[in-house]
C-alpha positions in Angstrom: 18.4 -4.1 -17.4 15.8 -1.8 -16.0 17.5 1.4 -14.8 14.7 2.1 -12.3 16.0 -0.8 -10.2 19.2 1.2 -9.4 18.5 2.6 -5.9 22.0 3.9 -5.0 25.5 4.1 -6.4 26.4 1.0 -4.4 23.5 -0.8 -6.1 24.7 0.4 -9.5 28.2 -1.0 -8.7 26.9 -4.4 -7.8 24.8 -4.6 -11.0 27.8 -3.4 -13.1 29.9 -6.2 -11.8 27.3 -8.6 -13.3 27.0 -6.7 -16.6 30.5 -6.4 -18.0 33.6 -8.7 -18.2 35.5 -8.8 -15.0 38.6 -7.2 -16.5 36.5 -4.2 -17.6 34.7 -4.0 -14.2 38.1 -3.9 -12.5 39.3 -1.2 -14.8 36.3 0.9 -13.6 36.4 -0.1 -10.0 40.1 -0.4 -9.2 42.9 1.9 -8.1 46.6 1.9 -7.9 48.7 -0.6 -5.9 47.2 -1.3 -2.5 44.3 1.1 -3.2 44.9 3.0 -0.1 44.1 6.4 -1.6 40.9 4.9 -3.2 39.7 3.7 0.2 40.7 6.9 2.0 38.7 9.0 -0.5 35.6 7.3 0.7 36.6 7.1 4.3 37.2 10.9 4.4 33.6 11.6 3.7 32.4 9.2 6.4 34.6 10.9 9.0 32.5 14.1 8.6 29.2 14.5 10.4 26.5 17.1 9.7 25.5 19.8 12.1 21.7 20.0 11.4 19.4 22.9 12.3 15.9 22.0 13.0 12.8 23.7 11.5 15.0 25.5 8.9 13.3 24.6 5.6 10.0 25.2 3.9 9.4 23.5 0.6 11.9 21.7 -1.5 15.6 22.8 -1.0 17.2 24.4 -4.0 20.0 22.4 -5.7 20.6 24.5 -8.8 23.8 26.5 -9.1 26.1 28.3 -11.6 29.6 27.1 -12.4 31.9 29.1 -14.7 28.9 30.8 -16.2 26.9 27.6 -16.8 23.6 27.0 -14.9 23.4 23.5 -13.5 20.4 21.7 -12.1 22.7 20.4 -9.3 26.4 20.9 -8.6 27.4 17.5 -10.0 29.3 17.1 -13.3 30.5 14.0 -15.0 34.3 13.5 -14.9 36.4 12.5 -17.9 37.0 8.8 -18.1 38.8 6.6 -20.6 37.5 3.7 -22.6 33.8 4.5 -21.9 33.2 3.2 -25.4 33.8 -0.3 -24.1 31.6 -0.1 -21.0 28.4 0.1 -22.9 27.6 0.6 -26.6 26.0 4.0 -25.8 29.5 5.1 -24.9 30.5 8.8 -24.6 27.6 9.9 -26.8 25.2 8.4 -24.2 27.0 10.0 -21.3 26.8 13.4 -23.0 23.0 12.9 -23.7 22.4 11.9 -20.1 24.2 14.9 -18.7 22.3 17.3 -21.0 18.9 15.6 -20.1 19.7 16.0 -16.4 20.8 19.7 -16.7 24.5 19.2 -16.0 27.9 19.0 -17.8 29.9 16.0 -19.1 33.6 16.2 -19.6 34.9 14.2 -22.5 38.2 12.4 -22.2 40.7 12.5 -25.0 40.8 8.7 -24.7 37.1 8.0 -24.4 37.3 6.3 -27.7 34.9 8.6 -29.7 35.5 11.7 -31.8 35.2 14.9 -29.9 33.3 16.4 -32.8 30.8 13.6 -32.8 30.2 13.8 -29.1 29.8 17.6 -29.3 27.1 17.1 -31.9 25.4 14.2 -30.0 23.5 16.3 -27.4 22.4 19.8 -26.6 23.8 21.6 -23.6 27.3 22.6 -22.6 30.2 20.1 -22.7 33.8 20.3 -21.6 36.8 18.6 -23.1 39.7 17.0 -21.1 43.1 17.2 -22.7 45.7 14.5 -22.8 48.6 15.2 -25.1 51.5 12.7 -24.8 52.5 13.8 -28.3 53.7 17.2 -26.9 52.8 20.8 -27.6 51.9 20.3 -31.3 49.3 17.6 -30.5 48.0 19.6 -27.6 47.5 22.7 -29.8 45.7 20.6 -32.4 43.3 19.1 -29.9 42.6 22.5 -28.3 41.8 23.9 -31.7 39.5 21.1 -32.5 37.7 21.4 -29.2 37.2 25.1 -29.7 36.0 24.7 -33.2 33.5 22.0 -32.0 32.0 24.3 -29.5 33.1 22.9 -26.2 32.4 25.3 -23.4 35.3 24.4 -21.1 38.7 22.8 -21.2 40.3 20.6 -18.5 44.0 19.9 -18.4 44.9 16.9 -16.2 48.2 17.4 -14.4 48.6 14.1 -12.4 49.7 11.7 -15.3 53.4 12.4 -15.8 53.6 8.6 -15.4 50.9 6.0 -15.3 49.8 4.6 -11.9 50.4 0.9 -11.2 46.9 -0.5 -11.4 47.4 -4.0 -10.2 43.9 -5.2 -10.9 44.6 -4.6 -14.6 48.0 -6.3 -14.3 46.4 -9.4 -12.8 44.1 -9.7 -15.8 47.2 -9.5 -18.0 46.3 -6.1 -19.3 49.1 -3.6 -19.2 49.8 -0.1 -20.3 50.1 0.4 -23.2 47.3 -2.1 -23.6 48.8 -5.4 -24.9 47.6 -8.9 -24.5 49.6 -12.1 -24.2 48.2 -15.4 -25.4 47.4 -16.4 -21.7 45.7 -13.0 -20.9 43.7 -13.1 -24.2 42.4 -16.6 -23.3 41.3 -15.4 -19.8 39.6 -12.3 -21.3 37.8 -14.5 -23.9 36.4 -16.6 -21.1 35.2 -13.5 -19.3 33.5 -12.2 -22.4 31.8 -15.5 -23.1 29.8 -15.2 -19.8 28.6 -11.7 -20.7 26.7 -12.3 -24.0 24.5 -9.2 -23.7 27.6 -7.0 -23.4 29.2 -8.8 -26.3 26.1 -8.4 -28.5 26.0 -4.6 -27.7 29.7 -4.2 -28.6 29.2 -6.0 -31.9 26.1 -3.9 -32.7 28.0 -0.7 -31.9 31.0 -1.8 -34.0 28.7 -2.5 -37.0 27.1 0.9 -36.6 30.5 2.6 -36.4 31.2 1.4 -40.0 28.8 4.0 -41.2 30.1 7.4 -40.1 27.7 10.0 -38.9 27.7 13.4 -40.6 29.5 14.8 -37.6 32.4 12.4 -38.0 34.1 13.8 -41.1 37.5 12.8 -42.3 39.1 15.6 -40.5 37.4 14.9 -37.2 37.4 11.1 -37.1 38.8 9.6 -33.9 42.3 8.1 -33.8 42.3 4.3 -33.9 41.2 3.1 -30.5 44.3 0.9 -30.1 46.4 4.1 -30.5 44.3 6.1 -28.1 44.5 3.5 -25.3 48.2 3.1 -25.8 48.9 6.8 -25.4 50.4 6.4 -21.9 51.7 9.2 -19.7 50.7 12.8 -20.5 53.0 15.2 -18.7 52.2 18.9 -18.5 54.3 21.7 -17.1 52.9 25.0 -15.8 54.5 26.6 -18.8 52.4 24.2 -21.0 49.2 25.3 -19.1 50.1 28.9 -19.7 50.5 28.3 -23.4 47.1 26.5 -23.5 45.6 29.5 -21.7 46.9 31.7 -24.5 45.2 29.6 -27.1 41.9 28.6 -25.3 39.3 31.4 -25.1 36.8 29.8 -22.8 37.0 28.7 -19.1 40.1 26.7 -18.3 40.5 24.2 -15.4 43.4 22.1 -14.2 42.7 18.7 -12.7 44.9 16.9 -10.1 45.5 19.7 -7.7 46.1 18.5 -4.1 47.8 21.5 -2.4 47.2 25.2 -1.9 50.6 25.8 -3.5 49.5 24.3 -6.8 46.1 25.9 -6.6 47.8 29.3 -6.4 50.1 28.4 -9.4 46.9 27.6 -11.3 45.7 31.1 -10.7 49.0 32.6 -11.7 48.8 31.0 -15.1 45.2 32.2 -15.7 43.1 29.2 -14.8 39.4 29.8 -14.0 38.9 26.6 -11.9 40.9 24.0 -10.0 39.7 20.4 -9.7 40.9 18.9 -6.4 41.5 15.3 -7.5 43.8 12.3 -7.0 42.5 10.6 -10.1 40.2 8.5 -8.0 43.1 6.8 -6.4 44.3 5.5 -9.7 47.7 7.3 -9.9 49.8 7.9 -6.8 48.8 5.5 -4.1 49.3 7.3 -0.8 48.2 10.7 -2.1 45.9 12.4 0.4 42.1 12.1 0.2 40.7 15.0 -1.6 38.2 15.9 1.1 41.0 16.3 3.6 42.9 18.9 1.4 39.8 20.7 0.1 39.4 23.2 2.9 43.0 24.5 2.7 42.7 24.8 -1.1 39.4 26.6 -1.0 40.7 29.0 1.7 43.9 29.7 -0.2 42.0 30.6 -3.4 39.5 32.8 -1.5 37.0 32.8 -4.4 39.6 33.7 -7.0 38.7 30.5 -9.0 36.0 27.9 -8.9 36.8 24.8 -6.8 35.6 21.4 -8.0 36.0 18.3 -5.7 36.7 15.0 -7.4 37.3 11.5 -6.1 35.2 9.5 -3.6 31.7 10.8 -4.1 29.2 8.0 -3.7 26.1 9.7 -2.1 24.2 12.9 -2.4 25.2 13.5 1.2 28.8 13.4 0.0 28.0 16.2 -2.5 26.5 18.3 0.4 29.6 17.7 2.6 32.0 18.8 -0.2 30.0 22.0 -0.8 29.9 22.8 2.9 33.7 22.2 3.0 34.4 24.8 0.3 33.7 23.2 -3.1 31.5 24.9 -5.7 30.7 21.6 -7.4 31.8 18.0 -7.5 32.9 15.6 -10.2 31.7 12.0 -10.2 33.5 9.2 -12.2 33.0 5.7 -11.0 29.5 6.6 -9.7 28.2 7.2 -13.2 30.4 4.6 -14.9 28.6 1.9 -12.8 25.3 3.1 -14.2 26.7 3.3 -17.8 28.1 -0.3 -17.5 24.8 -1.5 -16.2 22.4 0.0 -18.8 24.0 2.7 -20.8 22.6 6.3 -21.0 19.6 5.4 -18.9 21.9 4.1 -16.2 23.8 7.4 -16.1 20.6 9.3 -15.9 19.4 7.1 -13.1 22.6 7.6 -11.1 22.3 11.4 -11.4 18.6 11.2 -10.4 19.5 9.1 -7.3 22.2 11.6 -6.3 19.8 14.5 -6.8 17.1 12.8 -4.7 19.7 12.1 -1.9 20.9 15.7 -2.0 17.4 17.1 -1.6 16.6 14.7 1.3 19.9 15.5 3.0 19.4 19.2 2.8 15.8 18.9 4.1 16.9 16.8 7.0 19.7 19.3 7.8 17.4 22.2 7.7 19.3 23.9 4.9 17.2 25.6 2.2 19.7 25.8 -0.6 23.1 24.6 -1.7 24.1 28.3 -1.8 23.7 28.4 2.0 26.2 25.7 2.7 29.4 26.6 4.5 31.7 24.9 7.1 29.3 25.7 10.0 27.1 22.8 8.7 29.8 20.3 9.4 31.3 18.7 12.5 35.0 18.2 12.4 36.2 14.6 12.5 36.1 13.4 16.1 34.4 16.5 17.4 31.2 14.8 18.6 33.1 12.1 20.6 35.2 14.8 22.3 
């Protein structure tokens, strides 16, 4: 599929639904239980209006920024996501290459399905690693050591998976955590795959290529079997665990899943350099608050003591601008780039990033804001302010 025909994240979503088996699309697209938090993440952005200033810009607004010592072409980084190996045969390697080509950072999930060493070697530019460790402190320490040795520039510890969310779309397809298939669900999935021959051909081609390990995938760095990775389940971390990881990891450390000022301050206390305000895209606790609604309190509580990254609900370049004005230093996108990946691989991810950048530039121009560094709450109207 031609990536140039993706004109928005919503367009990428519609095309992704036609590109991969339904169960896989629902894994990307779905949330927990009634998907209240998933919907509220998006609604929270729509509640905010801009407060533009006319005749304020000359030339193209500046979107570049610096996050934890890394220069970014725009304040948008690619969130860690599981099973990207199955969304397109480009997989995590294609995601990393797309991020590098667009001047930003990708965050590799422990359960992406590819060796962290191979992904590290697949593209130039800084990459971060996201840590899951259901095997406990020993497994955690081993993964941290491997990430450090492979040259990852940052480490992300996800806090919001002490148990797995009830993702009912997956359950309806007969796919449960850990991933197991009954005869009935296997039959349904086989029927879905049969109507996606291009996806199936790509998966077969990727599997055949995987039989010849690249030089980066040595015996000591080869990924765990995919079946074991996707069955890892819950990954609980305590603040003591985070403190121990801080003692081992020498680079920037972020925690993901923070939804309160209290937890943000705890992150600072144990030595974190960044907090990622996230509810896992509405995939864990249904009923958790929308991240845009708690972002201002968290940013104010930190007062610049740590970087603040907003995750969950970003679908437009204008959403990025709203998050920055509300106190974020950058945003993470997950589903937005996964739709592009599912549609046409690495080129789809690049296209989604290009679309978001174009939308950001247009939004800043129309607002009269010359640079992302000039954004602050004065550029936003509070929900309901205009009607009052």
